[in-house]
C-alpha positions as CSV (number, residue, x, y, z in Angstrom):
1,X,-60.6,10.7,-152.6
2,X,-59.7,6.9,-152.9
3,X,-59.1,5.5,-156.5
4,X,-60.4,2.3,-157.8
5,X,-58.9,0.3,-160.4
6,X,-60.9,0.2,-163.7
7,X,-63.0,-3.3,-163.9
8,X,-61.9,-5.8,-166.1
9,X,-65.2,-5.4,-168.1
10,X,-64.7,-1.6,-168.6
11,X,-61.3,-2.4,-169.9
12,X,-62.5,-5.0,-172.3
13,X,-65.2,-2.3,-173.5
14,X,-62.3,0.3,-174.1
15,X,-60.0,-2.4,-175.9
16,X,-63.1,-3.3,-178.2
17,X,-63.5,0.7,-179.1
18,X,-66.7,0.8,-177.6
19,X,-66.2,4.2,-176.1
20,X,-67.2,6.1,-179.0
21,X,-70.4,4.2,-179.5
22,X,-71.0,4.3,-175.8
23,X,-70.5,8.3,-176.1
24,X,-73.3,8.4,-178.7
25,X,-76.2,7.1,-176.5
26,X,-78.3,9.8,-174.7
27,X,-77.0,9.8,-170.8
28,X,-77.9,8.9,-168.2
29,X,-76.6,5.1,-169.2
30,X,-76.4,2.1,-167.1
31,X,-74.7,-0.9,-168.0
32,X,-75.2,-4.1,-166.4
33,X,-72.7,-7.2,-166.1
34,X,-75.1,-10.3,-165.4
35,X,-71.9,-12.1,-164.7
36,X,-70.9,-9.9,-162.1
37,X,-74.6,-9.6,-160.9
38,X,-74.4,-13.5,-160.3
39,X,-70.8,-13.3,-158.7
40,X,-72.1,-10.4,-156.1
41,X,-75.3,-12.5,-155.5
42,X,-73.3,-15.6,-154.6
43,X,-71.1,-13.7,-152.2
44,X,-74.0,-12.2,-150.6
45,X,-75.3,-15.6,-150.0
46,X,-72.1,-17.0,-148.6
47,X,-72.1,-14.1,-146.4
48,X,-75.7,-13.9,-145.2
49,X,-76.5,-17.7,-146.0
50,X,-80.1,-17.5,-143.8
51,X,-81.0,-14.0,-145.6
52,X,-83.9,-14.0,-148.3
53,X,-82.8,-11.8,-151.0
54,X,-85.2,-9.6,-152.8
55,X,-84.8,-7.0,-155.7
56,X,-86.8,-4.0,-155.8
57,X,-88.4,-3.9,-159.9
58,X,-89.1,-0.4,-159.5
59,X,-85.1,0.2,-159.1
60,X,-84.3,-0.7,-162.4
61,X,-86.8,-3.2,-164.3
62,X,-84.2,-4.5,-166.9
63,X,-85.7,-7.5,-168.0
64,X,-82.3,-9.7,-168.4
65,X,-81.7,-8.6,-164.9
66,X,-85.1,-9.6,-163.4
67,X,-84.7,-13.1,-165.7
68,X,-81.2,-13.3,-164.2
69,X,-82.1,-12.9,-160.6
70,X,-85.4,-15.2,-160.8
71,X,-83.4,-18.0,-162.2
72,X,-81.2,-17.6,-159.0
73,X,-84.4,-17.6,-156.8
74,X,-84.2,-14.2,-155.9
75,X,-87.5,-12.6,-154.8
76,X,-89.3,-9.6,-156.0
77,X,-90.7,-6.5,-154.6
78,X,-92.7,-4.7,-156.9
79,X,-94.6,-1.2,-156.2
80,X,-96.8,0.6,-158.5
81,X,-97.6,4.5,-158.7
């Protein structure tokens, strides 16, 4: 199995001593770096300039993420149960 380098933002959390606090949070836990989201969106748009990008809100309805994507002009797919 290939190994990957530890991302800079994860190394920074470790440097700041956040690991004990993160271990205290019930799992599963998902951390979202909005800066990484913005950079990846820019990369996607550079590779596929004619594509319309949509985010499935049901996947992760995180308000800061939705606000970031909305400000960047991303469309949304919203489903109900």
